[in-house]
PDB file of N, CA, C and O in Angstrom, chain B, residues numbered from 101:
ATOM      1  N   MET B 101       3.473  -9.598   0.337  1.00  0.00           N
ATOM      2  CA  MET B 101       3.710 -10.545  -0.731  1.00  0.00           C
ATOM      3  C   MET B 101       2.725 -11.669  -0.628  1.00  0.00           C
ATOM      4  O   MET B 101       2.245 -12.184  -1.638  1.00  0.00           O
ATOM      5  N   ILE B 102       2.412 -12.062   0.616  1.00  0.00           N
ATOM      6  CA  ILE B 102       1.470 -13.154   0.653  1.00  0.00           C
ATOM      7  C   ILE B 102       0.059 -12.734   0.177  1.00  0.00           C
ATOM      8  O   ILE B 102      -0.649 -13.553  -0.409  1.00  0.00           O
ATOM      9  N   ALA B 103      -0.338 -11.539   0.406  1.00  0.00           N
ATOM     10  CA  ALA B 103      -1.520 -10.998  -0.090  1.00  0.00           C
ATOM     11  C   ALA B 103      -1.602 -11.095  -1.624  1.00  0.00           C
ATOM     12  O   ALA B 103      -2.600 -11.550  -2.183  1.00  0.00           O
ATOM     13  N   MET B 104      -0.564 -10.669  -2.257  1.00  0.00           N
ATOM     14  CA  MET B 104      -0.463 -10.752  -3.717  1.00  0.00           C
ATOM     15  C   MET B 104      -0.588 -12.101  -4.220  1.00  0.00           C
ATOM     16  O   MET B 104      -1.237 -12.324  -5.242  1.00  0.00           O
ATOM     17  N   ARG B 105       0.021 -13.060  -3.535  1.00  0.00           N
ATOM     18  CA  ARG B 105      -0.050 -14.480  -3.971  1.00  0.00           C
ATOM     19  C   ARG B 105      -1.374 -14.977  -4.031  1.00  0.00           C
ATOM     20  O   ARG B 105      -1.718 -15.693  -4.970  1.00  0.00           O
ATOM     21  N   TYR B 106      -2.209 -14.640  -3.046  1.00  0.00           N
ATOM     22  CA  TYR B 106      -3.591 -15.212  -2.968  1.00  0.00           C
ATOM     23  C   TYR B 106      -4.679 -14.277  -3.497  1.00  0.00           C
ATOM     24  O   TYR B 106      -5.863 -14.515  -3.261  1.00  0.00           O
ATOM     25  N   GLY B 107      -4.280 -13.191  -4.227  1.00  0.00           N
ATOM     26  CA  GLY B 107      -5.204 -12.352  -4.883  1.00  0.00           C
ATOM     27  C   GLY B 107      -5.905 -11.339  -4.027  1.00  0.00           C
ATOM     28  O   GLY B 107      -6.919 -10.760  -4.418  1.00  0.00           O
ATOM     29  N   SER B 108      -5.315 -11.115  -2.769  1.00  0.00           N
ATOM     30  CA  SER B 108      -5.845 -10.071  -1.833  1.00  0.00           C
ATOM     31  C   SER B 108      -5.238  -8.751  -2.064  1.00  0.00           C
ATOM     32  O   SER B 108      -4.143  -8.753  -2.628  1.00  0.00           O
ATOM     33  N   ILE B 109      -5.729  -7.684  -1.745  1.00  0.00           N
ATOM     34  CA  ILE B 109      -5.159  -6.320  -1.873  1.00  0.00           C
ATOM     35  C   ILE B 109      -4.098  -6.169  -0.776  1.00  0.00           C
ATOM     36  O   ILE B 109      -4.427  -6.268   0.406  1.00  0.00           O
ATOM     37  N   PRO B 110      -2.874  -5.940  -1.131  1.00  0.00           N
ATOM     38  CA  PRO B 110      -1.826  -5.750  -0.046  1.00  0.00           C
ATOM     39  C   PRO B 110      -1.936  -4.341   0.596  1.00  0.00           C
ATOM     40  O   PRO B 110      -2.137  -3.334  -0.082  1.00  0.00           O
ATOM     41  N   ILE B 111      -1.799  -4.331   1.875  1.00  0.00           N
ATOM     42  CA  ILE B 111      -1.583  -3.136   2.704  1.00  0.00           C
ATOM     43  C   ILE B 111      -0.329  -3.201   3.362  1.00  0.00           C
ATOM     44  O   ILE B 111      -0.090  -4.092   4.178  1.00  0.00           O
ATOM     45  N   ALA B 112       0.574  -2.228   3.033  1.00  0.00           N
ATOM     46  CA  ALA B 112       1.983  -2.399   3.520  1.00  0.00           C
ATOM     47  C   ALA B 112       2.560  -0.954   3.948  1.00  0.00           C
ATOM     48  O   ALA B 112       2.258   0.084   3.359  1.00  0.00           O
ATOM     49  N   ARG B 113       3.365  -1.023   4.973  1.00  0.00           N
ATOM     50  CA  ARG B 113       4.141   0.164   5.371  1.00  0.00           C
ATOM     51  C   ARG B 113       5.263   0.430   4.361  1.00  0.00           C
ATOM     52  O   ARG B 113       5.921  -0.484   3.864  1.00  0.00           O
ATOM     53  N   LYS B 114       5.442   1.676   4.093  1.00  0.00           N
ATOM     54  CA  LYS B 114       6.489   2.063   3.110  1.00  0.00           C
ATOM     55  C   LYS B 114       7.914   1.911   3.663  1.00  0.00           C
ATOM     56  O   LYS B 114       8.577   2.887   4.015  1.00  0.00           O
ATOM     57  N   THR B 115       8.353   0.655   3.722  1.00  0.00           N
ATOM     58  CA  THR B 115       9.726   0.346   4.165  1.00  0.00           C
ATOM     59  C   THR B 115      10.292  -0.743   3.441  1.00  0.00           C
ATOM     60  O   THR B 115       9.582  -1.646   2.999  1.00  0.00           O
ATOM     61  N   GLY B 116      11.538  -0.714   3.293  1.00  0.00           N
ATOM     62  CA  GLY B 116      12.326  -1.896   2.675  1.00  0.00           C
ATOM     63  C   GLY B 116      11.796  -2.336   1.327  1.00  0.00           C
ATOM     64  O   GLY B 116      11.445  -1.558   0.440  1.00  0.00           O
ATOM     65  N   GLY B 117      11.772  -3.680   1.255  1.00  0.00           N
ATOM     66  CA  GLY B 117      11.407  -4.340  -0.040  1.00  0.00           C
ATOM     67  C   GLY B 117       9.870  -4.172  -0.335  1.00  0.00           C
ATOM     68  O   GLY B 117       9.493  -4.135  -1.506  1.00  0.00           O
ATOM     69  N   LEU B 118       9.034  -4.076   0.640  1.00  0.00           N
ATOM     70  CA  LEU B 118       7.610  -3.767   0.429  1.00  0.00           C
ATOM     71  C   LEU B 118       7.438  -2.429  -0.318  1.00  0.00           C
ATOM     72  O   LEU B 118       6.527  -2.327  -1.140  1.00  0.00           O
ATOM     73  N   ASN B 119       8.185  -1.502  -0.096  1.00  0.00           N
ATOM     74  CA  ASN B 119       8.153  -0.213  -0.796  1.00  0.00           C
ATOM     75  C   ASN B 119       8.430  -0.420  -2.272  1.00  0.00           C
ATOM     76  O   ASN B 119       7.886   0.285  -3.121  1.00  0.00           O
ATOM     77  N   ASP B 120       9.281  -1.393  -2.573  1.00  0.00           N
ATOM     78  CA  ASP B 120       9.591  -1.735  -4.039  1.00  0.00           C
ATOM     79  C   ASP B 120       8.513  -2.558  -4.740  1.00  0.00           C
ATOM     80  O   ASP B 120       8.469  -2.620  -5.969  1.00  0.00           O
ATOM     81  N   SER B 121       7.665  -3.175  -3.964  1.00  0.00           N
ATOM     82  CA  SER B 121       6.737  -4.117  -4.435  1.00  0.00           C
ATOM     83  C   SER B 121       5.262  -3.680  -4.495  1.00  0.00           C
ATOM     84  O   SER B 121       4.513  -4.041  -5.403  1.00  0.00           O
ATOM     85  N   VAL B 122       4.901  -2.915  -3.520  1.00  0.00           N
ATOM     86  CA  VAL B 122       3.465  -2.450  -3.348  1.00  0.00           C
ATOM     87  C   VAL B 122       3.419  -0.985  -3.695  1.00  0.00           C
ATOM     88  O   VAL B 122       4.137  -0.188  -3.092  1.00  0.00           O
ATOM     89  N   PHE B 123       2.552  -0.590  -4.697  1.00  0.00           N
ATOM     90  CA  PHE B 123       2.462   0.747  -5.156  1.00  0.00           C
ATOM     91  C   PHE B 123       1.037   1.203  -4.897  1.00  0.00           C
ATOM     92  O   PHE B 123       0.091   0.592  -5.394  1.00  0.00           O
ATOM     93  N   ASP B 124       0.863   2.337  -4.077  1.00  0.00           N
ATOM     94  CA  ASP B 124      -0.439   2.835  -3.605  1.00  0.00           C
ATOM     95  C   ASP B 124      -1.321   3.283  -4.794  1.00  0.00           C
ATOM     96  O   ASP B 124      -0.887   3.959  -5.726  1.00  0.00           O
ATOM     97  N   VAL B 125      -2.518   2.875  -4.689  1.00  0.00           N
ATOM     98  CA  VAL B 125      -3.518   3.189  -5.700  1.00  0.00           C
ATOM     99  C   VAL B 125      -3.901   4.622  -5.770  1.00  0.00           C
ATOM    100  O   VAL B 125      -4.532   5.061  -6.731  1.00  0.00           O
ATOM    101  N   ASP B 126      -3.523   5.373  -4.747  1.00  0.00           N
ATOM    102  CA  ASP B 126      -3.866   6.854  -4.637  1.00  0.00           C
ATOM    103  C   ASP B 126      -2.702   7.699  -5.153  1.00  0.00           C
ATOM    104  O   ASP B 126      -2.795   8.922  -5.263  1.00  0.00           O
ATOM    105  N   ASP B 127      -1.589   7.001  -5.471  1.00  0.00           N
ATOM    106  CA  ASP B 127      -0.338   7.794  -5.867  1.00  0.00           C
ATOM    107  C   ASP B 127      -0.455   8.189  -7.352  1.00  0.00           C
ATOM    108  O   ASP B 127      -0.396   7.324  -8.226  1.00  0.00           O
ATOM    109  N   ASP B 128      -0.607   9.390  -7.615  1.00  0.00           N
ATOM    110  CA  ASP B 128      -0.779   9.870  -9.072  1.00  0.00           C
ATOM    111  C   ASP B 128       0.601   9.861  -9.788  1.00  0.00           C
ATOM    112  O   ASP B 128       0.610  10.048 -11.004  1.00  0.00           O
ATOM    113  N   THR B 129       1.627   9.681  -9.201  1.00  0.00           N
ATOM    114  CA  THR B 129       2.931   9.689  -9.828  1.00  0.00           C
ATOM    115  C   THR B 129       3.251   8.303 -10.447  1.00  0.00           C
ATOM    116  O   THR B 129       4.173   8.169 -11.251  1.00  0.00           O
ATOM    117  N   ILE B 130       2.492   7.317 -10.065  1.00  0.00           N
ATOM    118  CA  ILE B 130       2.748   5.951 -10.578  1.00  0.00           C
ATOM    119  C   ILE B 130       1.709   5.631 -11.552  1.00  0.00           C
ATOM    120  O   ILE B 130       0.529   5.874 -11.299  1.00  0.00           O
ATOM    121  N   PRO B 131       2.122   5.038 -12.781  1.00  0.00           N
ATOM    122  CA  PRO B 131       1.141   4.659 -13.823  1.00  0.00           C
ATOM    123  C   PRO B 131       0.098   3.764 -13.294  1.00  0.00           C
ATOM    124  O   PRO B 131       0.421   2.958 -12.422  1.00  0.00           O
ATOM    125  N   LEU B 132      -1.171   3.814 -13.740  1.00  0.00           N
ATOM    126  CA  LEU B 132      -2.308   2.991 -13.431  1.00  0.00           C
ATOM    127  C   LEU B 132      -2.066   1.570 -13.358  1.00  0.00           C
ATOM    128  O   LEU B 132      -2.482   0.913 -12.404  1.00  0.00           O
ATOM    129  N   GLN B 133      -1.359   1.015 -14.394  1.00  0.00           N
ATOM    130  CA  GLN B 133      -1.195  -0.385 -14.481  1.00  0.00           C
ATOM    131  C   GLN B 133      -0.245  -0.944 -13.409  1.00  0.00           C
ATOM    132  O   GLN B 133      -0.215  -2.165 -13.257  1.00  0.00           O
ATOM    133  N   PHE B 134       0.541  -0.144 -12.646  1.00  0.00           N
ATOM    134  CA  PHE B 134       1.471  -0.593 -11.532  1.00  0.00           C
ATOM    135  C   PHE B 134       0.832  -0.407 -10.210  1.00  0.00           C
ATOM    136  O   PHE B 134       1.360  -0.953  -9.241  1.00  0.00           O
ATOM    137  N   ARG B 135      -0.211   0.277 -10.059  1.00  0.00           N
ATOM    138  CA  ARG B 135      -0.854   0.562  -8.718  1.00  0.00           C
ATOM    139  C   ARG B 135      -1.513  -0.757  -8.282  1.00  0.00           C
ATOM    140  O   ARG B 135      -2.406  -1.231  -8.985  1.00  0.00           O
ATOM    141  N   ASN B 136      -1.132  -1.343  -7.207  1.00  0.00           N
ATOM    142  CA  ASN B 136      -1.575  -2.660  -6.804  1.00  0.00           C
ATOM    143  C   ASN B 136      -2.053  -2.795  -5.381  1.00  0.00           C
ATOM    144  O   ASN B 136      -2.554  -3.868  -5.045  1.00  0.00           O
ATOM    145  N   GLY B 137      -1.944  -1.803  -4.507  1.00  0.00           N
ATOM    146  CA  GLY B 137      -2.300  -1.927  -3.146  1.00  0.00           C
ATOM    147  C   GLY B 137      -2.281  -0.604  -2.465  1.00  0.00           C
ATOM    148  O   GLY B 137      -2.314   0.442  -3.113  1.00  0.00           O
ATOM    149  N   TYR B 138      -2.224  -0.642  -1.060  1.00  0.00           N
ATOM    150  CA  TYR B 138      -2.277   0.603  -0.295  1.00  0.00           C
ATOM    151  C   TYR B 138      -1.018   0.646   0.633  1.00  0.00           C
ATOM    152  O   TYR B 138      -0.669  -0.366   1.241  1.00  0.00           O
ATOM    153  N   THR B 139      -0.399   1.727   0.727  1.00  0.00           N
ATOM    154  CA  THR B 139       0.805   1.911   1.503  1.00  0.00           C
ATOM    155  C   THR B 139       0.557   2.986   2.495  1.00  0.00           C
ATOM    156  O   THR B 139      -0.281   3.858   2.263  1.00  0.00           O
ATOM    157  N   PHE B 140       1.284   2.960   3.643  1.00  0.00           N
ATOM    158  CA  PHE B 140       1.213   4.026   4.641  1.00  0.00           C
ATOM    159  C   PHE B 140       2.562   4.227   5.237  1.00  0.00           C
ATOM    160  O   PHE B 140       3.435   3.370   5.103  1.00  0.00           O
ATOM    161  N   THR B 141       2.766   5.384   5.921  1.00  0.00           N
ATOM    162  CA  THR B 141       4.077   5.718   6.424  1.00  0.00           C
ATOM    163  C   THR B 141       4.135   5.545   7.945  1.00  0.00           C
ATOM    164  O   THR B 141       5.133   5.074   8.491  1.00  0.00           O
ATOM    165  N   THR B 142       3.148   5.899   8.556  1.00  0.00           N
ATOM    166  CA  THR B 142       3.041   5.853  10.118  1.00  0.00           C
ATOM    167  C   THR B 142       1.888   4.968  10.562  1.00  0.00           C
ATOM    168  O   THR B 142       0.754   5.145  10.118  1.00  0.00           O
ATOM    169  N   PRO B 143       2.171   4.053  11.405  1.00  0.00           N
ATOM    170  CA  PRO B 143       1.090   3.096  11.834  1.00  0.00           C
ATOM    171  C   PRO B 143       0.225   3.710  12.858  1.00  0.00           C
ATOM    172  O   PRO B 143       0.398   3.432  14.044  1.00  0.00           O
ATOM    173  N   ASP B 144      -0.707   4.539  12.470  1.00  0.00           N
ATOM    174  CA  ASP B 144      -1.669   5.160  13.373  1.00  0.00           C
ATOM    175  C   ASP B 144      -3.002   5.295  12.737  1.00  0.00           C
ATOM    176  O   ASP B 144      -3.133   5.036  11.541  1.00  0.00           O
ATOM    177  N   GLU B 145      -4.027   5.695  13.489  1.00  0.00           N
ATOM    178  CA  GLU B 145      -5.394   5.685  12.940  1.00  0.00           C
ATOM    179  C   GLU B 145      -5.616   6.807  11.852  1.00  0.00           C
ATOM    180  O   GLU B 145      -6.535   6.713  11.040  1.00  0.00           O
ATOM    181  N   LYS B 146      -4.739   7.871  11.867  1.00  0.00           N
ATOM    182  CA  LYS B 146      -4.803   8.881  10.938  1.00  0.00           C
ATOM    183  C   LYS B 146      -4.437   8.428   9.507  1.00  0.00           C
ATOM    184  O   LYS B 146      -5.006   8.918   8.532  1.00  0.00           O
ATOM    185  N   CYS B 147      -3.567   7.573   9.408  1.00  0.00           N
ATOM    186  CA  CYS B 147      -3.109   7.053   8.009  1.00  0.00           C
ATOM    187  C   CYS B 147      -4.120   6.228   7.344  1.00  0.00           C
ATOM    188  O   CYS B 147      -4.170   6.183   6.115  1.00  0.00           O
ATOM    189  N   PHE B 148      -4.999   5.515   8.155  1.00  0.00           N
ATOM    190  CA  PHE B 148      -5.967   4.684   7.652  1.00  0.00           C
ATOM    191  C   PHE B 148      -7.371   5.335   7.417  1.00  0.00           C
ATOM    192  O   PHE B 148      -8.307   4.714   6.914  1.00  0.00           O
ATOM    193  N   GLY B 149      -7.437   6.619   7.819  1.00  0.00           N
ATOM    194  CA  GLY B 149      -8.621   7.388   7.573  1.00  0.00           C
ATOM    195  C   GLY B 149      -9.852   7.075   8.625  1.00  0.00           C
ATOM    196  O   GLY B 149     -11.023   7.344   8.357  1.00  0.00           O
ATOM    197  N   THR B 150      -9.468   6.536   9.723  1.00  0.00           N
ATOM    198  CA  THR B 150     -10.494   6.189  10.753  1.00  0.00           C
ATOM    199  C   THR B 150     -10.438   7.203  11.905  1.00  0.00           C
ATOM    200  O   THR B 150      -9.425   7.857  12.148  1.00  0.00           O
ATOM    201  N   SER B 151     -11.512   7.292  12.559  1.00  0.00           N
ATOM    202  CA  SER B 151     -11.470   8.219  13.737  1.00  0.00           C
ATOM    203  C   SER B 151     -11.965   7.368  14.985  1.00  0.00           C
ATOM    204  O   SER B 151     -12.801   6.468  14.909  1.00  0.00           O
ATOM    205  N   ILE B 152     -11.368   7.758  16.069  1.00  0.00           N
ATOM    206  CA  ILE B 152     -11.572   7.070  17.318  1.00  0.00           C
ATOM    207  C   ILE B 152     -12.359   8.061  18.240  1.00  0.00           C
ATOM    208  O   ILE B 152     -12.671   7.725  19.383  1.00  0.00           O
TER     209      ILE B 152
END
């Protein structure tokens, strides 16, 4: 929510109220005008697309 206030792209775990406020830009089931950030389900390096 703070990221949205200051014009930054929000990155949020899909839990609770954040799941209702942040809509993933890669989710094709959500209309384009509502996609506003990035969401993830598990906090690990796989969900962010990085390799260690």
